[in-house]
N, C-alpha and C positions, 0 to 999 in steps of 0.2 A: 423443712418446709412445714409451715403450720397453716392448716386450712380453715381456721376459725376458732371460736371459743368451744370449750368442752360441751356446753349445752347444745350448741348447733350440731356438733359431731354426733352426740347421742341421739338427738332428734332425727337426724338423717339416717342413722343406723336403724332406728325403730321403724322409720318409714320404709326402708328397704326390706325389713322382715315382713311387713304387712303386704308388700307387693307380691302376689302369687304368680303373676305373669312373667316375672323376670327369670332368666336362665340361671339356675344355680350351678355353682362349681364350674364356671366357664373357664376361668384362668387358673385352675389348679395344676400344679406341676405333675408330670408323669402321666397325664391323661392325653392320649393322642387325639388330635382334631379329627372329627368325623368328616371324611371327604366322600362325596357320592361317587361311586364308580361310573365311568362312562359306559353307556349302553350302546353296544355295537350291533349292527345288523349282521347276521351271519353271512349274508350275501356279499357284503363289502369285504369281509375277511377272506379273500381268496388268495391264491398264490400270486397273482399279479400285484395285488396290493402289498403283500409281504415282500415281494421282490423290489418294489419301488421304495419301500421303507429301508430295506437292506442296502440298496444302492445309495440312497441319501445319507445313511449313517456312515457308509464307507467313505464317501466323498468328504463328509465333515471330519472324520477321523484323519484322513489323509491331509487335509488342510491344517488341522491342529498339529500333526506331526511335523509338517514343513515349517510352520511358525516356530515351533519349539527348536527345531534343528537350526534355523537361521539365527534365532536368538542365542543359542549355545555357541555357534560359530563366531558371532560378533563378540560375545563375551570372552571367548577363548583367545581370539586375535587381539582384542584390547588388553587382556591380561598379559599376553606374550610381549606386546609392544611396551607395556609399562615395565615389565621385568627387564627387558633389554635396555631401556633408558636408565633404570636404577643401577644395573650392573655396569 
């Protein structure tokens, strides 16, 4: 892909260097993106809140396990049926 003549590219690069307000090194590899940590109120982080999170995670993990189990059973049965037909 060509984005224009060489003169235009050089002019745009010079203009970028003159712009002091731009964020430098934004897309460099190896630099982690800075994500602001969530600020929690210590009153919210009580045992009831932790228990509710734990219950929710257990339910989600149980659902995921059952989905994987059902998928495995369907694949296994279909493979067995296919092998019986072939033999």
